[in-house]
Backbone as CSV, one residue per row, in Angstrom:
resi,resn,N_x,N_y,N_z,CA_x,CA_y,CA_z,C_x,C_y,C_z
1,MET,62.235,3.726,-3.270,63.562,4.066,-2.943,64.949,4.125,-3.637
2,PRO,64.671,4.996,-4.395,65.323,5.223,-5.429,67.357,4.561,-5.237
3,TYR,68.035,3.916,-5.858,69.360,3.367,-5.470,69.646,2.505,-4.555
4,ALA,68.230,2.022,-3.435,68.436,1.185,-2.370,68.304,0.053,-2.423
5,GLY,67.984,-0.316,-3.905,68.348,-2.014,-4.183,66.749,-2.606,-3.983
6,GLY,66.771,-4.146,-3.826,66.271,-4.876,-3.722,64.799,-5.029,-4.833
7,ARG,65.084,-4.658,-5.772,64.105,-4.650,-6.783,64.354,-5.850,-7.520
8,ALA,63.324,-7.005,-8.063,63.710,-8.426,-8.850,63.618,-8.189,-10.113
9,LEU,64.685,-8.595,-10.500,65.059,-8.973,-11.758,65.054,-10.360,-12.275
10,LYS,63.556,-10.692,-13.229,63.348,-12.388,-13.369,64.603,-12.093,-14.886
11,THR,65.523,-13.521,-14.888,65.760,-13.971,-15.752,65.896,-15.399,-16.125
12,PRO,66.221,-15.668,-17.165,66.412,-17.349,-17.398,66.963,-18.194,-16.705
13,PHE,67.857,-17.514,-15.584,68.441,-17.936,-14.619,68.651,-17.844,-13.768
14,GLY,67.116,-17.096,-13.174,66.646,-17.288,-11.979,66.339,-15.714,-11.587
15,THR,66.075,-15.149,-10.601,65.633,-13.810,-9.997,67.075,-13.256,-9.321
16,PHE,67.327,-11.992,-9.649,68.285,-11.168,-9.191,67.621,-10.068,-8.349
17,TYR,68.833,-9.888,-7.462,67.877,-8.591,-6.755,68.951,-7.433,-6.572
18,GLY,68.378,-6.234,-7.304,69.533,-5.205,-7.569,70.140,-4.791,-5.969
19,PRO,71.138,-4.369,-6.078,72.079,-4.009,-4.464,72.204,-2.652,-4.334
20,ASN,72.043,-2.021,-2.957,72.158,-1.208,-2.001,73.185,-0.471,-2.538
21,LEU,72.524,0.894,-3.805,73.848,1.218,-4.628,73.835,3.008,-3.579
22,THR,73.174,2.872,-2.481,73.492,4.484,-1.552,74.656,4.424,-0.956
23,PRO,75.181,5.167,-0.723,76.301,5.441,0.634,75.977,5.057,2.102
24,HIS,75.116,4.101,2.110,75.134,3.767,3.361,76.289,2.756,3.925
25,PRO,76.496,3.393,5.264,77.870,2.511,5.519,77.647,0.807,5.890
26,GLU,76.431,0.518,6.275,76.528,-1.089,6.392,75.747,-1.351,5.271
27,ALA,74.562,-0.977,4.847,73.886,-1.928,3.759,73.892,-1.474,2.325
28,GLY,74.789,-0.467,2.369,75.107,0.343,0.810,76.732,-0.152,0.241
29,LEU,76.849,1.039,0.188,78.801,0.860,-0.573,79.146,2.164,0.556
30,GLY,78.545,2.485,0.925,79.365,3.721,2.181,81.052,3.461,2.572
31,ARG,81.153,2.201,2.547,82.749,1.893,2.800,83.032,1.565,2.136
32,TRP,82.662,1.469,0.282,83.790,1.260,-0.331,84.574,2.653,-0.975
33,SER,85.686,2.258,-1.495,86.530,3.297,-1.706,85.825,3.788,-3.741
34,GLU,86.873,4.649,-3.706,86.334,4.595,-5.477,86.775,3.591,-5.842
35,ALA,88.404,3.494,-5.817,89.028,2.215,-6.397,88.392,0.740,-6.249
36,ASP,87.724,0.231,-5.263,86.912,-0.712,-5.065,85.652,-0.564,-5.802
37,PHE,84.805,0.436,-6.163,84.042,0.447,-6.873,84.656,0.568,-8.663
38,VAL,85.426,0.881,-8.850,85.790,0.923,-10.240,86.122,-0.401,-10.440
39,ARG,86.992,-1.186,-9.659,87.254,-2.262,-9.495,86.066,-3.318,-9.922
40,ALA,85.171,-3.190,-9.069,84.005,-4.061,-9.545,83.003,-4.183,-10.626
41,LEU,83.091,-2.354,-11.021,82.340,-2.274,-12.440,83.427,-3.076,-13.364
42,THR,84.360,-2.585,-13.665,85.208,-3.196,-14.728,85.795,-4.177,-14.475
43,LYS,86.044,-4.919,-13.354,86.614,-6.035,-13.401,85.735,-7.522,-12.527
44,GLY,84.968,-6.880,-12.055,83.888,-7.957,-11.608,84.178,-8.643,-10.006
45,PHE,84.975,-7.862,-9.210,85.026,-8.209,-8.484,85.240,-7.041,-6.871
46,ALA,84.422,-7.655,-6.101,83.900,-6.217,-4.849,85.327,-6.580,-3.723
47,PRO,85.489,-5.584,-3.104,86.012,-5.273,-1.935,86.182,-6.897,-1.196
48,GLY,87.248,-7.616,-1.010,87.476,-8.658,-0.081,87.524,-9.752,-1.401
49,ASN,87.984,-9.393,-2.570,87.983,-10.396,-3.767,87.068,-11.170,-3.753
50,ARG,85.753,-10.434,-3.478,84.500,-11.745,-4.081,84.128,-11.470,-5.159
51,THR,83.442,-12.076,-6.101,83.208,-12.281,-7.259,81.853,-11.631,-7.196
52,ILE,81.187,-10.337,-8.260,80.039,-10.086,-8.419,79.437,-10.765,-9.075
53,ARG,78.176,-11.182,-8.968,76.908,-12.432,-9.418,76.300,-11.912,-10.032
54,TYR,75.984,-10.886,-10.712,75.033,-10.323,-11.450,74.776,-10.704,-12.988
55,PRO,73.648,-10.427,-13.622,73.630,-10.830,-15.158,74.604,-9.869,-16.009
56,MET,74.933,-8.660,-15.532,75.108,-7.682,-16.537,76.697,-7.816,-17.034
57,GLY,77.473,-8.922,-16.179,78.745,-9.007,-16.342,79.640,-7.843,-16.268
58,ILE,80.941,-8.070,-16.747,81.617,-6.676,-16.637,81.333,-5.461,-17.507
59,MET,81.244,-4.290,-16.952,80.988,-3.071,-17.424,81.854,-2.621,-18.587
60,PRO,81.898,-2.435,-19.869,82.837,-2.007,-20.608,83.233,-0.336,-20.467
61,LEU,83.553,0.219,-19.392,83.895,1.315,-18.682,85.124,2.109,-18.465
62,SER,85.279,3.006,-19.033,86.895,3.574,-18.294,86.896,3.681,-16.726
63,ASP,87.996,3.747,-16.181,88.045,4.122,-14.820,87.336,5.308,-14.650
64,GLN,87.884,6.509,-15.660,87.116,7.716,-15.625,85.481,7.697,-15.184
65,GLU,85.153,7.062,-16.387,83.680,6.651,-16.420,83.063,6.624,-15.045
66,ALA,84.153,5.302,-14.810,83.570,4.265,-13.232,83.592,5.225,-12.084
67,GLY,84.434,5.976,-12.136,84.602,6.978,-11.199,83.552,8.175,-10.946
68,ALA,83.568,8.358,-12.555,82.197,9.608,-12.002,80.904,9.080,-11.649
69,ILE,80.267,7.617,-11.718,79.563,6.808,-11.317,79.391,7.266,-9.764
70,TYR,80.403,6.600,-9.546,80.807,6.386,-8.086,80.582,7.912,-7.463
71,ALA,81.137,9.016,-8.102,80.901,10.009,-7.395,79.530,10.600,-7.159
72,TYR,78.850,10.742,-8.367,77.430,10.688,-8.614,76.514,9.692,-7.048
73,LEU,77.159,8.592,-7.415,76.333,7.414,-6.378,76.642,8.435,-4.806
74,ARG,77.690,8.879,-4.706,77.812,9.557,-3.082,77.273,10.633,-2.987
75,THR,76.561,10.899,-3.542,75.410,12.524,-3.737,73.985,12.146,-3.111
76,VAL,73.773,10.806,-3.298,72.057,10.235,-3.365,72.049,9.991,-1.691
77,PRO,71.144,10.049,-0.814,70.658,10.206,0.284,71.375,8.293,0.709
78,PRO,71.716,8.173,1.898,72.092,7.140,2.561,70.685,6.281,2.802
79,ILE,70.338,5.065,2.445,69.523,4.560,2.636,69.651,3.220,3.529
80,ARG,68.838,3.048,4.437,69.567,1.369,5.134,68.459,0.499,4.281
81,ASN,68.729,-0.335,3.763,67.760,-1.473,3.253,68.716,-2.323,3.038
82,ALA,68.725,-3.263,3.864,69.882,-4.478,3.323,68.919,-5.458,2.563
83,VAL,69.858,-5.919,0.904,69.448,-6.496,0.096,70.053,-7.949,0.161
């Protein structure tokens, strides 16, 4: 299930599981605005001011680049896969 999350990434700090990046409204990013997504990628905060806790850290992207990723992810089919 592409972009639906759940794949394990083993690191020296523990195992992380990829998030659901599909536009599913409950299990994915369907309720996130573009501004929410850009802030998550570039500042490390999800909606509700929650800290993103993934090993990638903050991505060095411009707002336009992050917005383009958001636009692309809105085109993939929504998949209900709660991670």
